[in-house]
C-alpha positions as CSV (number, residue, x, y, z in Angstrom):
1,X,-82.7,6.9,-61.5
2,X,-84.8,7.8,-58.5
3,X,-84.2,5.0,-55.9
4,X,-87.1,5.0,-53.3
5,X,-87.6,2.6,-50.4
6,X,-88.4,-0.9,-51.4
7,X,-91.4,-1.3,-48.9
8,X,-93.2,-4.2,-48.2
9,X,-93.9,-5.7,-51.6
10,X,-90.0,-7.2,-51.8
11,X,-90.7,-9.0,-48.9
12,X,-93.5,-10.6,-50.1
13,X,-92.0,-11.2,-53.4
14,X,-89.0,-12.9,-51.7
15,X,-91.6,-15.3,-49.6
16,X,-93.3,-16.3,-52.8
17,X,-89.8,-16.9,-54.6
18,X,-88.9,-19.0,-51.8
19,X,-92.2,-21.1,-52.1
20,X,-91.7,-21.1,-55.8
21,X,-88.2,-22.5,-55.5
22,X,-89.2,-25.4,-53.1
23,X,-92.2,-26.3,-55.4
24,X,-91.2,-25.9,-58.6
25,X,-94.6,-24.4,-59.3
26,X,-93.9,-20.9,-59.6
27,X,-93.4,-18.8,-62.9
28,X,-89.8,-18.1,-63.4
29,X,-88.5,-15.1,-61.2
30,X,-87.4,-12.0,-62.7
31,X,-86.0,-10.1,-59.4
32,X,-82.6,-10.7,-58.5
33,X,-83.4,-8.1,-55.6
34,X,-86.2,-10.2,-54.2
35,X,-83.9,-13.4,-54.8
36,X,-81.1,-11.9,-52.6
37,X,-83.7,-10.5,-50.2
38,X,-84.8,-14.5,-50.0
39,X,-81.3,-15.4,-49.4
40,X,-81.0,-13.2,-46.7
41,X,-84.3,-14.3,-45.2
42,X,-83.3,-17.6,-45.2
43,X,-80.0,-17.2,-43.5
44,X,-81.9,-15.5,-40.7
45,X,-84.2,-18.1,-40.4
46,X,-81.5,-21.0,-40.4
47,X,-83.0,-22.4,-43.4
48,X,-80.0,-24.1,-45.2
49,X,-82.0,-25.6,-48.2
50,X,-84.0,-22.4,-49.0
51,X,-80.7,-20.5,-48.8
52,X,-79.3,-22.9,-51.0
53,X,-82.1,-23.2,-53.6
54,X,-82.0,-19.0,-53.8
55,X,-78.4,-18.9,-54.0
56,X,-78.6,-21.4,-57.4
57,X,-81.4,-19.8,-58.7
58,X,-79.8,-16.4,-58.5
59,X,-76.8,-17.8,-60.5
60,X,-79.5,-19.2,-63.2
61,X,-81.0,-15.7,-63.2
62,X,-77.5,-14.5,-64.5
63,X,-77.0,-12.6,-61.1
64,X,-73.1,-11.9,-59.9
65,X,-71.4,-11.8,-56.4
66,X,-68.1,-11.0,-55.3
67,X,-65.9,-13.6,-53.4
68,X,-66.2,-11.9,-50.0
69,X,-70.3,-11.7,-50.3
70,X,-70.0,-15.3,-51.2
71,X,-67.6,-16.5,-48.7
72,X,-70.0,-15.0,-45.9
73,X,-72.6,-18.0,-46.4
74,X,-70.7,-20.5,-48.3
75,X,-70.3,-22.5,-45.1
76,X,-74.2,-22.4,-44.8
77,X,-75.0,-24.0,-48.2
78,X,-76.4,-27.4,-48.2
79,X,-75.0,-30.3,-50.0
80,X,-78.0,-32.6,-50.7
81,X,-79.8,-29.5,-52.1
82,X,-76.9,-28.6,-54.5
83,X,-76.9,-32.3,-55.8
84,X,-80.9,-31.9,-56.1
85,X,-80.5,-28.9,-58.4
86,X,-79.4,-31.1,-61.0
87,X,-77.4,-28.1,-62.8
88,X,-75.0,-29.0,-64.9
89,X,-72.8,-25.7,-63.9
90,X,-72.4,-27.5,-60.5
91,X,-71.0,-30.8,-61.4
92,X,-67.4,-29.7,-62.0
93,X,-64.0,-30.6,-60.4
94,X,-63.5,-28.8,-57.1
95,X,-67.0,-29.4,-55.6
96,X,-70.5,-27.9,-56.1
97,X,-69.9,-24.9,-53.6
98,X,-66.8,-23.9,-55.3
99,X,-68.5,-24.3,-58.6
100,X,-71.3,-22.1,-57.5
101,X,-68.5,-19.4,-56.7
102,X,-67.1,-19.8,-60.4
103,X,-70.9,-19.3,-61.9
104,X,-71.4,-16.4,-60.1
105,X,-67.8,-15.1,-61.3
106,X,-68.5,-15.7,-65.0
107,X,-72.1,-14.1,-64.6
108,X,-70.0,-10.9,-63.5
109,X,-67.3,-11.0,-66.4
110,X,-67.5,-8.1,-68.6
111,X,-69.3,-8.7,-71.6
112,X,-69.4,-6.3,-74.7
113,X,-70.6,-6.5,-78.5
114,X,-68.0,-3.6,-79.0
115,X,-67.4,-1.3,-76.3
116,X,-69.8,1.8,-75.8
117,X,-68.4,4.7,-77.8
118,X,-68.3,8.2,-76.4
119,X,-70.8,10.3,-77.9
120,X,-70.1,13.7,-76.0
121,X,-70.0,15.0,-72.4
122,X,-72.7,17.4,-70.8
123,X,-70.6,20.2,-69.2
124,X,-70.1,20.0,-65.3
125,X,-72.0,23.0,-64.8
126,X,-75.0,21.1,-65.5
127,X,-75.4,19.0,-62.4
128,X,-76.6,15.7,-62.0
129,X,-77.8,14.8,-65.6
130,X,-80.8,12.3,-65.6
131,X,-83.1,12.5,-68.8
132,X,-81.9,12.2,-72.4
133,X,-83.9,13.1,-75.7
134,X,-82.6,13.3,-79.2
135,X,-84.5,15.1,-81.9
136,X,-83.8,13.6,-85.1
137,X,-85.2,17.0,-87.3
138,X,-82.8,19.5,-85.6
139,X,-80.3,16.6,-84.6
140,X,-80.3,18.0,-81.1
141,X,-79.4,16.1,-78.1
142,X,-81.3,17.4,-74.9
143,X,-80.2,16.8,-71.3
144,X,-82.0,17.8,-68.1
145,X,-81.0,18.1,-64.8
146,X,-82.1,16.7,-61.3
147,X,-80.6,19.5,-59.0
148,X,-81.4,23.0,-60.8
149,X,-83.9,21.5,-62.9
150,X,-82.0,22.8,-66.2
151,X,-82.6,22.0,-69.7
152,X,-79.5,21.7,-71.9
153,X,-79.0,20.9,-75.5
154,X,-76.2,20.3,-77.9
155,X,-76.6,22.0,-81.3
156,X,-73.9,21.3,-84.0
157,X,-71.4,20.3,-81.0
158,X,-72.2,23.5,-79.0
159,X,-74.2,23.3,-75.7
160,X,-76.9,25.8,-74.7
161,X,-79.9,26.1,-72.5
162,X,-83.5,26.3,-72.8
163,X,-84.9,29.0,-70.2
164,X,-87.4,26.7,-68.2
165,X,-88.4,29.3,-65.5
166,X,-90.9,28.2,-62.8
167,X,-92.8,26.4,-61.4
168,X,-90.3,23.5,-61.8
169,X,-88.5,20.7,-59.8
170,X,-85.8,18.5,-60.9
171,X,-85.9,17.3,-64.4
172,X,-86.0,13.3,-64.8
173,X,-87.1,11.3,-67.7
174,X,-87.9,12.9,-71.4
175,X,-89.7,11.6,-74.4
176,X,-90.2,13.5,-77.9
177,X,-93.8,13.7,-79.7
178,X,-92.3,13.7,-83.3
179,X,-95.4,14.7,-84.6
180,X,-96.5,17.4,-82.7
181,X,-93.0,18.7,-82.4
182,X,-92.9,18.5,-78.4
183,X,-90.5,17.7,-76.0
184,X,-92.1,16.2,-72.7
185,X,-90.2,16.3,-69.3
186,X,-90.9,14.7,-66.1
187,X,-90.4,17.0,-63.2
188,X,-90.4,16.6,-59.3
189,X,-88.2,16.8,-56.5
190,X,-86.0,14.4,-54.6
191,X,-83.3,14.8,-51.8
192,X,-80.9,16.1,-54.2
193,X,-82.9,18.7,-55.8
194,X,-82.0,22.2,-55.0
195,X,-85.0,23.8,-56.5
196,X,-86.9,25.1,-53.3
197,X,-89.3,28.0,-55.0
198,X,-92.7,26.0,-55.5
199,X,-91.3,22.6,-56.6
200,X,-93.6,21.5,-59.3
201,X,-94.5,17.6,-59.8
202,X,-95.9,16.8,-63.0
203,X,-95.0,17.3,-66.7
204,X,-93.6,20.2,-68.8
205,X,-94.0,20.5,-72.4
206,X,-91.2,22.1,-74.6
207,X,-91.9,23.4,-78.1
208,X,-88.9,21.6,-80.3
209,X,-88.5,24.1,-82.8
210,X,-88.8,27.3,-80.7
211,X,-87.1,26.1,-77.6
212,X,-89.8,27.4,-75.2
213,X,-92.1,26.1,-72.5
214,X,-95.5,25.8,-74.0
215,X,-97.3,23.4,-71.4
216,X,-97.4,22.5,-67.6
217,X,-99.3,19.6,-66.2
218,X,-99.3,19.3,-62.3
219,X,-99.9,15.9,-61.0
220,X,-103.7,14.8,-60.7
221,X,-104.9,16.7,-57.6
222,X,-101.7,18.5,-57.2
223,X,-100.4,15.7,-55.1
224,X,-97.0,15.5,-54.1
225,X,-94.6,12.9,-56.6
226,X,-92.0,12.8,-58.9
227,X,-92.5,11.9,-62.4
228,X,-89.5,10.0,-63.1
229,X,-90.0,8.9,-66.8
230,X,-92.3,9.2,-69.6
231,X,-93.1,7.8,-73.0
232,X,-95.7,9.2,-75.5
233,X,-98.0,7.0,-77.8
234,X,-98.7,7.7,-81.6
235,X,-101.8,9.7,-80.7
236,X,-99.9,12.1,-78.4
237,X,-100.9,10.6,-75.2
238,X,-98.2,10.9,-72.5
239,X,-97.7,8.2,-69.7
240,X,-95.9,9.2,-66.5
241,X,-94.3,6.9,-64.0
242,X,-94.5,8.4,-60.5
243,X,-91.3,7.0,-58.7
244,X,-92.7,8.5,-55.2
245,X,-96.2,7.4,-55.2
246,X,-96.1,4.1,-57.5
247,X,-99.0,5.2,-59.7
248,X,-98.8,5.3,-63.5
249,X,-100.3,8.5,-64.9
250,X,-102.0,9.3,-68.5
251,X,-102.3,13.1,-70.3
252,X,-104.2,12.9,-73.7
253,X,-104.1,16.1,-75.6
254,X,-106.9,18.5,-75.1
255,X,-107.9,16.8,-71.4
256,X,-108.0,19.3,-68.6
257,X,-104.9,17.2,-66.6
258,X,-103.8,14.0,-65.7
259,X,-105.5,10.8,-64.7
260,X,-104.4,7.8,-63.0
261,X,-104.0,4.6,-65.3
262,X,-102.7,2.8,-62.1
263,X,-103.4,4.0,-58.6
264,X,-100.7,5.4,-56.0
265,X,-99.3,2.3,-54.0
266,X,-99.7,-0.2,-56.7
267,X,-95.8,-0.2,-57.5
268,X,-92.9,0.7,-55.3
269,X,-90.8,2.4,-57.7
270,X,-91.8,2.3,-61.2
271,X,-89.4,3.8,-63.7
272,X,-89.0,3.1,-67.8
273,X,-92.0,2.6,-69.7
274,X,-92.8,1.3,-73.1
275,X,-96.0,0.7,-75.4
276,X,-96.5,-2.7,-76.9
277,X,-96.5,-2.8,-81.0
278,X,-100.3,-3.1,-80.8
279,X,-100.9,-0.1,-78.5
280,X,-103.2,-1.8,-75.9
281,X,-100.6,-2.7,-73.3
282,X,-97.9,-0.4,-71.4
283,X,-94.9,-2.4,-70.2
284,X,-93.4,-0.9,-67.0
285,X,-90.1,-1.4,-65.2
286,X,-90.6,-1.8,-61.7
287,X,-87.3,-1.2,-60.2
288,X,-87.3,-3.9,-57.4
289,X,-89.3,-6.6,-58.9
290,X,-88.9,-6.5,-62.8
291,X,-91.1,-5.7,-65.9
292,X,-95.0,-5.4,-65.8
293,X,-97.8,-5.2,-68.1
294,X,-100.8,-2.6,-67.6
295,X,-103.5,-3.3,-69.8
296,X,-104.6,0.1,-70.8
297,X,-108.4,-0.4,-71.2
298,X,-109.0,-1.0,-67.8
299,X,-105.7,-0.5,-65.8
300,X,-105.3,-4.2,-64.9
301,X,-101.4,-5.0,-64.0
302,X,-99.8,-8.4,-64.4
303,X,-96.3,-9.2,-64.1
304,X,-94.5,-10.1,-67.6
305,X,-94.2,-13.9,-68.7
306,X,-90.6,-15.1,-68.9
307,X,-90.0,-18.5,-70.2
308,X,-86.9,-18.8,-68.2
309,X,-85.5,-17.3,-64.6
310,X,-83.9,-14.1,-65.5
311,X,-82.9,-10.5,-63.8
312,X,-85.5,-8.0,-64.9
313,X,-85.3,-5.8,-62.0
314,X,-83.2,-2.8,-61.5
315,X,-84.2,-1.4,-65.2
316,X,-83.9,2.5,-65.3
317,X,-84.0,3.7,-68.5
318,X,-86.1,1.8,-71.1
319,X,-87.0,2.5,-75.1
320,X,-88.7,0.9,-77.8
321,X,-87.5,0.6,-81.2
322,X,-90.0,2.2,-83.7
323,X,-92.1,-0.1,-85.6
324,X,-90.8,-3.5,-83.5
325,X,-91.0,-5.9,-80.6
326,X,-87.8,-4.8,-79.5
327,X,-86.9,-2.8,-76.0
328,X,-83.4,-1.5,-74.8
329,X,-82.8,-1.0,-71.3
330,X,-80.2,-0.1,-68.8
331,X,-80.0,-1.7,-65.6
332,X,-78.1,-0.1,-62.8
333,X,-79.8,-1.7,-59.8
334,X,-78.4,-5.3,-60.5
335,X,-75.1,-7.0,-59.8
336,X,-73.9,-6.8,-62.5
337,X,-75.3,-3.9,-64.2
338,X,-76.0,-4.3,-68.1
339,X,-77.3,-3.0,-71.2
340,X,-80.3,-5.3,-72.2
341,X,-82.1,-6.2,-75.6
342,X,-85.4,-7.5,-74.9
343,X,-87.7,-9.2,-77.6
344,X,-91.3,-9.0,-76.8
345,X,-94.6,-10.8,-78.2
346,X,-96.7,-8.1,-80.0
347,X,-99.1,-7.9,-77.4
348,X,-96.2,-6.9,-75.0
349,X,-97.2,-9.5,-72.5
350,X,-94.3,-11.7,-72.7
351,X,-90.3,-11.8,-73.1
352,X,-89.8,-14.0,-76.0
353,X,-85.8,-13.2,-76.0
354,X,-83.3,-11.7,-73.9
355,X,-79.9,-10.5,-75.0
356,X,-77.5,-9.1,-72.9
357,X,-75.6,-6.3,-74.9
358,X,-73.0,-5.3,-72.3
359,X,-72.0,-6.2,-68.7
360,X,-70.4,-3.6,-67.3
361,X,-67.2,-3.2,-65.3
362,X,-67.7,-2.8,-61.5
363,X,-65.6,0.3,-61.6
364,X,-68.1,2.0,-64.3
365,X,-70.2,4.5,-63.5
366,X,-74.2,4.0,-63.4
367,X,-75.8,4.2,-66.5
368,X,-79.3,5.7,-66.3
369,X,-81.5,7.0,-69.0
370,X,-81.5,6.6,-72.7
371,X,-82.4,7.7,-75.9
372,X,-82.4,6.5,-79.3
373,X,-80.3,8.5,-82.0
374,X,-81.1,6.8,-85.3
375,X,-79.6,3.2,-85.2
376,X,-77.8,4.0,-82.0
377,X,-78.7,3.7,-78.3
378,X,-77.5,6.8,-76.4
379,X,-77.5,6.6,-72.7
380,X,-76.1,8.5,-69.6
381,X,-72.7,6.8,-69.1
382,X,-72.4,8.0,-65.3
383,X,-75.1,9.9,-63.6
384,X,-72.9,10.7,-60.5
385,X,-75.9,10.5,-58.1
386,X,-73.4,9.2,-55.3
387,X,-71.4,12.7,-55.8
388,X,-74.3,14.7,-54.4
389,X,-76.3,14.9,-51.0
390,X,-79.3,16.7,-49.7
391,X,-80.2,20.0,-51.8
392,X,-77.3,19.1,-54.5
393,X,-74.4,19.8,-52.2
394,X,-71.1,17.9,-53.3
395,X,-69.9,15.4,-51.0
396,X,-66.9,12.8,-50.6
397,X,-63.2,13.9,-52.2
398,X,-64.0,13.6,-55.8
399,X,-65.8,16.4,-57.2
400,X,-68.6,16.0,-59.9
401,X,-67.4,16.5,-63.2
402,X,-69.0,16.4,-66.8
403,X,-71.5,13.4,-67.4
404,X,-70.5,11.0,-70.4
405,X,-72.9,10.5,-73.0
406,X,-72.2,6.8,-74.5
407,X,-73.7,5.2,-77.6
408,X,-74.0,1.3,-78.7
409,X,-74.6,0.7,-82.6
410,X,-77.6,-1.6,-83.0
411,X,-76.9,-2.1,-86.7
412,X,-73.9,-4.4,-86.1
413,X,-76.4,-6.4,-83.8
414,X,-79.1,-7.5,-86.1
């Protein structure tokens, strides 16, 4: 996860959500972050009805909240507005304010369809693991690091390293092109990155059989940026999300370099991506505002359609189950943090169903990026971002440790 400033977009989204809550005309919201911003704005403006509408909407979206935070504004909630919401969850003994508190508690209750199983641990010498990729042919698991830009892989239970050399930056999202036997890796530099020798921003391709770098592609115009995540189409086209500039880039095999599908500045912090089953649209997880649909023929960007209010912001890792309309996602920018299964329409323009596979305990580490290994979802169980400062220097009293890789079996969920 590369968490960069939210910018003006979230404030505008919050204003739109407040208006939508008041009029009932807006599409169902999908950003818990924007809803919380709407609550803060309403408190600052002294608008108790707007605060109350936004607080109830956040609960409808399955947002959680600590008792302490709830208590900081509970006295400002407007009773007539609570009555006007006509929410059955609020019509309980003890009053509507206390019922809303219990609603938030229930949303944050740990939920599991079977606790994630430990797969392995990436040794502690590989610091700040972000990207993962599993090669089904060799049964190797690849893991990249943000600080030194190292690429580790596990083969038959033993960890090794693939020499990446320079230029490179920190390593972020990864995706495998199984047909062409390539591992594509996003690279760039953030504050925690310790690579100072011409840190490259772009894509690195590794031959999966020879375990050597075969291609490096810098960002268009060799501009600064961070390729936070990548996905690969059936024809070998690579899509890259630039979490620094907000652009979405594309590289087609045989072309001279990357081009922009979505120009810089459009998104505030794009993360994971997936192609729709028909191949016409790219679904982009924008960290602060939710899921968006990019029409590939012309780059048109629209919010994904949802039937009901739902938190779809804070998604970091996103992967598509091959041959299906199913996406699997890690959500580390929401309260609570969750693992989701999303069923899309065939063109990817609408979320038809949302299933919460895991609600993670508050004390658990941040789940970050994901990969599919057969019928299992493997993900980084604790990225340990909070343990590193500028240049990768450890901070705090707790020393960084091995990175846990966890799995959720998907067969039992069908």
